[in-house]
C-alpha positions as CSV (number, residue, x, y, z in Angstrom):
1,X,-17.5,-21.6,-6.6
2,X,-17.3,-23.4,-3.3
3,X,-13.5,-23.5,-3.5
4,X,-11.9,-22.0,-0.4
5,X,-8.7,-19.9,-0.5
6,X,-6.0,-22.1,0.9
7,X,-2.7,-20.8,2.1
8,X,-1.1,-22.6,-0.8
9,X,-3.2,-20.8,-3.4
10,X,-2.8,-17.5,-1.6
11,X,1.0,-17.4,-1.4
12,X,2.1,-19.7,-4.3
13,X,3.4,-16.7,-6.3
14,X,5.8,-15.7,-3.5
15,X,9.4,-16.7,-3.3
16,X,9.5,-20.1,-1.5
17,X,11.0,-18.9,1.8
18,X,8.7,-15.8,1.9
19,X,5.7,-18.1,1.1
20,X,6.5,-20.3,4.1
21,X,6.7,-17.3,6.4
22,X,3.5,-15.9,5.1
23,X,1.6,-19.2,5.3
24,X,2.7,-19.8,8.9
25,X,1.9,-16.2,9.9
26,X,-1.4,-16.3,8.2
27,X,-2.5,-19.4,10.1
28,X,-1.3,-18.0,13.4
29,X,-2.8,-14.6,12.9
30,X,-6.2,-15.8,11.9
31,X,-6.4,-18.4,14.7
32,X,-4.9,-16.5,17.6
33,X,-4.8,-12.8,16.8
34,X,-2.2,-10.1,16.4
35,X,-0.6,-10.0,19.8
36,X,0.0,-13.8,19.8
37,X,2.0,-13.6,16.7
38,X,5.6,-12.7,17.4
39,X,8.8,-13.0,15.4
40,X,10.2,-15.3,18.0
41,X,7.2,-17.6,17.8
42,X,7.3,-17.5,14.0
43,X,11.0,-18.3,13.8
44,X,10.6,-21.2,16.2
45,X,7.6,-22.6,14.4
46,X,9.4,-22.4,11.0
47,X,12.7,-23.6,12.3
48,X,14.3,-20.4,11.1
49,X,16.5,-17.9,12.8
50,X,15.0,-14.4,13.4
51,X,17.8,-13.1,11.3
52,X,16.4,-15.1,8.3
53,X,12.9,-13.7,8.9
54,X,14.2,-10.2,8.8
55,X,16.0,-10.8,5.5
56,X,12.5,-11.2,4.0
57,X,10.4,-8.9,6.0
58,X,11.1,-5.8,8.1
59,X,9.0,-7.0,10.9
60,X,5.7,-8.5,12.1
61,X,3.6,-5.6,10.7
62,X,5.3,-6.0,7.3
63,X,4.3,-9.7,7.2
64,X,0.7,-9.0,8.1
65,X,0.4,-6.2,5.6
66,X,1.7,-8.5,2.8
67,X,-0.9,-11.1,3.9
68,X,-3.7,-8.6,3.7
69,X,-2.4,-7.4,0.3
70,X,-2.3,-10.9,-1.1
71,X,-5.8,-11.8,0.3
72,X,-7.2,-8.6,-1.2
73,X,-5.8,-9.2,-4.7
74,X,-6.8,-12.9,-4.7
75,X,-10.3,-12.1,-3.4
76,X,-10.8,-9.4,-6.0
77,X,-9.7,-11.7,-8.8
78,X,-12.1,-14.4,-7.7
79,X,-15.0,-12.1,-7.2
80,X,-14.4,-10.6,-10.7
81,X,-14.4,-14.0,-12.2
82,X,-17.7,-14.8,-10.6
83,X,-19.5,-11.6,-11.5
84,X,-18.2,-11.6,-15.0
85,X,-19.0,-15.2,-15.8
86,X,-21.8,-15.0,-18.5
87,X,-22.8,-18.7,-17.8
88,X,-23.9,-17.9,-14.2
89,X,-27.4,-16.7,-13.3
90,X,-27.8,-13.8,-10.9
91,X,-28.5,-16.2,-8.0
92,X,-25.4,-18.3,-8.8
93,X,-23.3,-15.1,-8.8
94,X,-24.6,-14.1,-5.4
95,X,-23.8,-17.5,-4.0
96,X,-20.5,-17.6,-5.7
97,X,-19.6,-14.3,-4.1
98,X,-20.6,-15.6,-0.7
99,X,-18.5,-18.8,-1.2
100,X,-15.4,-16.8,-2.3
101,X,-15.6,-14.2,0.4
102,X,-16.6,-16.8,3.1
103,X,-13.7,-19.1,2.1
104,X,-11.3,-16.2,2.5
105,X,-12.6,-15.1,5.9
106,X,-13.6,-18.4,7.4
107,X,-10.7,-18.6,9.8
108,X,-10.7,-14.9,10.7
109,X,-11.7,-14.6,14.4
110,X,-13.2,-11.6,16.3
111,X,-10.0,-11.9,18.4
112,X,-7.8,-11.1,15.4
113,X,-10.0,-8.2,14.3
114,X,-10.2,-6.8,17.9
115,X,-6.4,-7.1,18.3
116,X,-5.7,-5.3,15.1
117,X,-8.3,-2.6,15.9
118,X,-6.7,-2.0,19.3
119,X,-3.0,-2.6,18.8
120,X,-2.4,-2.1,15.1
121,X,-5.0,0.5,13.9
122,X,-2.9,1.2,10.8
123,X,-3.3,-2.4,9.7
124,X,-7.0,-2.5,10.6
125,X,-7.5,0.6,8.4
126,X,-5.8,-1.3,5.6
127,X,-8.6,-3.9,5.8
128,X,-11.2,-1.1,5.8
129,X,-9.5,0.3,2.7
130,X,-9.8,-3.0,0.9
131,X,-13.5,-3.1,1.6
132,X,-13.8,0.4,0.2
133,X,-12.0,-0.7,-3.0
134,X,-13.7,-4.1,-3.5
135,X,-17.4,-3.7,-2.4
136,X,-18.5,-0.7,-4.5
137,X,-17.1,-2.2,-7.7
138,X,-18.2,-5.8,-7.2
139,X,-21.5,-5.2,-5.6
140,X,-22.5,-2.4,-7.9
141,X,-21.8,-4.5,-10.9
142,X,-23.8,-7.4,-9.4
143,X,-26.8,-5.2,-8.8
144,X,-26.7,-3.7,-12.3
145,X,-26.5,-7.2,-13.7
146,X,-29.4,-8.3,-11.6
147,X,-31.5,-5.4,-12.9
148,X,-30.6,-6.2,-16.5
149,X,-31.6,-9.9,-15.9
150,X,-35.0,-8.9,-14.3
151,X,-33.9,-10.3,-11.0
152,X,-33.5,-7.0,-9.1
153,X,-36.2,-4.4,-9.0
154,X,-35.7,-1.8,-11.8
155,X,-36.5,1.1,-9.4
156,X,-33.4,0.3,-7.3
157,X,-30.6,2.8,-7.4
158,X,-27.4,0.7,-7.8
159,X,-25.2,3.4,-6.3
160,X,-27.3,3.9,-3.2
161,X,-27.9,0.2,-2.7
162,X,-24.1,-0.4,-2.9
163,X,-23.4,2.4,-0.4
164,X,-26.1,1.0,1.9
165,X,-24.5,-2.5,1.7
166,X,-21.0,-1.1,2.3
167,X,-22.0,0.6,5.5
168,X,-24.1,-2.3,6.7
169,X,-21.1,-4.7,6.3
170,X,-18.7,-2.3,8.0
171,X,-21.0,-2.3,11.0
172,X,-21.7,-6.0,11.1
173,X,-18.1,-7.1,11.0
174,X,-17.0,-5.0,13.9
175,X,-15.5,-7.2,16.6
176,X,-18.1,-6.0,19.2
177,X,-20.9,-6.8,16.8
178,X,-19.6,-10.3,16.1
179,X,-19.4,-10.9,19.8
180,X,-23.0,-10.0,20.2
181,X,-24.3,-12.0,17.3
182,X,-22.1,-15.0,18.0
183,X,-21.6,-15.4,14.2
184,X,-18.5,-15.9,12.1
185,X,-17.6,-13.5,9.4
186,X,-18.8,-16.0,6.8
187,X,-22.1,-16.5,8.5
188,X,-22.6,-12.8,8.9
189,X,-22.0,-12.2,5.2
190,X,-24.5,-14.9,4.2
191,X,-27.2,-13.8,6.6
192,X,-26.8,-10.1,5.8
193,X,-26.9,-10.8,2.0
194,X,-30.0,-12.9,2.3
195,X,-31.8,-10.2,4.4
196,X,-30.6,-7.4,2.0
197,X,-31.7,-9.2,-1.1
198,X,-35.2,-9.7,0.2
199,X,-35.8,-6.0,-0.4
200,X,-34.0,-5.8,-3.8
201,X,-35.3,-8.8,-5.7
202,X,-38.3,-9.1,-8.0
203,X,-40.7,-12.1,-7.4
204,X,-38.7,-14.0,-10.0
205,X,-35.4,-13.0,-8.4
206,X,-36.6,-14.1,-4.9
207,X,-37.8,-17.4,-6.2
208,X,-34.4,-18.1,-7.8
209,X,-32.6,-16.9,-4.7
210,X,-34.6,-19.1,-2.4
211,X,-34.2,-22.1,-4.6
212,X,-30.4,-21.8,-4.2
213,X,-30.7,-21.3,-0.4
214,X,-32.8,-24.5,-0.2
215,X,-30.2,-26.5,-2.1
């Protein structure tokens, strides 16, 4: 569950030349932001001509949109695997979700998000859409599992709790918020989830959750 999503695992299913382009663009985008990523810079870094880049992708935005699509599909697959694993306890599933999501977002910087928000709002909306598709399904299922296992209070409304979590996360991962908290996306997710679960869990659930935090 602690496995991180490497560029190799992310783009391994792509055609080799396209995979190379996506890997390089992914690293550059997450490290330096949207405006720093140019087709000229990418071609130079890969030792390719710009013409070759355009054979595979219509432009920079098309590359970034493919990266986001691949990340979204991979993350959803890994989160599904964690939540659906009957061998894992509720607390193990919670920490598995943090590990999978944190591994994906570990290199994403506030600079990248701020750049996308300002200069490519259509791409930023694509990230928002992914959250809307993934969080309600995964988190809702997690809460229902927790109630069934006696780890989440039975009076909790899973639909409301999921909506609450979705809006909390949307606010916490805004670039301006990350600047104020001085936290990475991964740290934000971990701290927010710990704080949120403190109000959801039964005494047994809190004990199990705190045991995993201590380890």
